[in-house]
C-alpha positions as semicolon CSV with decimal commas, in nm:
position;residue;x (nm);y (nm);z (nm)
1;X;0,276;-2,677;-0,572
2;X;0,362;-2,303;-0,639
3;X;0,110;-2,029;-0,731
4;X;0,055;-1,960;-1,133
5;X;0,021;-1,603;-0,987
6;X;0,348;-1,584;-0,859
7;X;0,552;-1,693;-1,163
8;X;0,322;-1,491;-1,361
9;X;0,240;-1,139;-1,234
10;X;-0,016;-0,977;-1,361
11;X;-0,021;-0,650;-1,555
12;X;-0,164;-0,480;-1,273
13;X;0,105;-0,647;-1,053
14;X;0,382;-0,510;-1,254
15;X;0,245;-0,200;-1,305
16;X;0,200;-0,109;-0,934
17;X;0,551;-0,223;-0,890
18;X;0,731;0,021;-1,131
19;X;0,474;0,288;-0,999
20;X;0,612;0,238;-0,626
21;X;0,960;0,271;-0,748
22;X;0,946;0,536;-0,970
23;X;1,074;0,829;-0,832
24;X;1,376;0,559;-0,751
25;X;1,438;0,474;-1,067
26;X;1,781;0,448;-1,226
27;X;1,879;0,588;-1,565
28;X;1,851;0,180;-1,711
29;X;1,541;0,132;-1,488
30;X;1,401;0,464;-1,626
31;X;1,441;0,321;-1,999
32;X;1,312;-0,034;-1,892
33;X;0,998;0,121;-1,760
34;X;0,945;0,339;-2,088
35;X;0,989;0,020;-2,306
36;X;0,766;-0,155;-2,114
37;X;0,469;0,117;-2,134
38;X;0,535;0,128;-2,516
39;X;0,442;-0,203;-2,570
40;X;0,083;-0,207;-2,414
41;X;-0,185;0,084;-2,434
42;X;-0,278;-0,135;-2,146
43;X;0,062;-0,139;-1,978
44;X;0,040;0,296;-1,991
45;X;-0,308;0,278;-1,830
46;X;-0,239;0,038;-1,540
47;X;0,097;0,208;-1,465
48;X;-0,129;0,554;-1,479
49;X;-0,404;0,397;-1,222
50;X;-0,096;0,303;-1,019
51;X;0,053;0,610;-0,977
52;X;-0,302;0,790;-0,942
53;X;-0,335;0,569;-0,645
54;X;-0,047;0,569;-0,475
55;X;-0,065;0,969;-0,515
56;X;-0,432;0,950;-0,343
57;X;-0,423;1,149;-0,025
58;X;-0,676;0,930;0,088
59;X;-0,481;0,589;0,079
60;X;-0,242;0,730;0,362
61;X;-0,544;0,871;0,544
62;X;-0,637;0,506;0,570
63;X;-0,330;0,372;0,604
64;X;-0,285;0,590;0,901
65;X;-0,627;0,487;1,065
66;X;-0,596;0,158;1,016
67;X;-0,253;0,133;1,226
68;X;-0,247;0,112;1,590
69;X;-0,064;0,358;1,810
70;X;0,273;0,183;1,892
71;X;0,403;0,313;2,232
72;X;0,652;0,613;2,154
73;X;0,470;0,719;1,803
74;X;0,464;1,046;1,902
75;X;0,854;1,144;1,923
76;X;1,003;1,345;1,710
77;X;1,195;1,041;1,565
78;X;0,909;0,901;1,430
79;X;0,725;1,168;1,189
80;X;0,307;1,106;1,124
81;X;0,259;0,889;0,813
82;X;0,077;1,199;0,691
83;X;0,409;1,371;0,698
84;X;0,532;1,077;0,434
85;X;0,231;1,191;0,203
86;X;0,359;1,283;-0,158
87;X;0,234;1,579;-0,279
88;X;-0,071;1,603;-0,483
89;X;-0,042;1,667;-0,848
90;X;-0,136;1,926;-1,008
């Protein structure tokens, strides 16, 4: 039997998906996001929370400390995780 949560994602899950892809959306996807945000203040709050979390440097620091060092991970072809950290919002 399928997990009902997989069939009906929560607002938080939807917001997390939008927030994760926000910087790479096509114009039609941007309109879709805008429509979804306008449907409910709860959508807008969840999206803002997810964006804030995804841009939090502490998230990247925690991920970096949780990833075991792999052989060759310090080569020039493999930048440290902190190099992928998005700029902190002003």
